[in-house]
N, C-alpha and C positions, 0 to 999 in steps of 0.2 A: 630234717629225721625231723622237725618241728610237725608237720602234717600227719603221722602216725601219734605222737603225743596225743595233740590237740585231737586228734579222733577218740581215743583214752579217754579225754578230759567231756569229750562229749558225751560217752557212750554212760561215764561215770553219772555226771548230770541228767541224762532219758535214766537209770536205775533210777538214781537219789526221789524221779519226780513219780515214777512209776511205785514204787515204796509208798509216798507222801498216800498217792493218789487210792491205794490200797487200802490204807490208814483214815481218809475222809470217809470211802468208803461201808467202809468195820464200822464206823460211826453214825450214819445214814441207820433211822429205820421206818419201814414205811406200813402200817397197821390198814389192815384190811378186814371190817367188819359185814357179814351176811347173815338174816337173820341170828341164829343162831352160829356162827362159826368167827369164830378171831384168827387169825394171822398172824401176825408182826414178827418180822424179817428182814437181818437191817439189806443194807445196800451191797453190799457183798456175796447176798445171797444166803444168807444161815436164817434158816427158820430159827426165833427167838421165843417163839413161844405161840402155840397151837391150843384153842381148846372148843370145844364141842360142849355147847351146852351149858357154859360154865368148869367143864372139867378137862380139866388140860391133861396131861399125858406125856410127860419125860421119854419116854417109849418111842413115842411117837414123831415128837419134835428128833427124838436120832434116828428115824430111818424114814425122816422125810427129808434131814439134811446129809445121808447119806443115800439116796435116791440123787437130790441137787450134785452132791461132788461124781455119782459115776454120770450122769448127764453130763456133766464138766466139759471129764474123762472123754468122751464119748465123742464128744465136739471136738475135744482138743485134735484129738485122732484124725478124726475127719478132716481137720484143719490141716493136719502135718500131713497127711496123705496126695492132700491137695499142693499141698504146697512141695514138696516129697516127688506127687507124679510129674509136677513140672520140670521139675530137672531133668529126671531121667527122660521125659522127652524131648530137652532141649538138647539132651547129651544123646538122644538118638539109640541105648542101648538096649535090648529089645532084652525081658526073659524067656 
């Protein structure tokens, strides 16, 4: 009975580590300047600042963040399909 409880403890530890990593990434900032364009993005891939020729736009930041979020959702879905597809291939049941 100790093994299932140990597995739960290990899972909680992994979740804790993942949460801390997410917080650490969110605190990081990457700044890229090329010509008249400035982009500041956090380590967790959220645009914090976007400006062209010194003019920034909260609306542009919002749209860029929506695009990034959608791309992450597509990637997560593809990964889920791949891992789900593996399970289906191993299970052998065709649809």
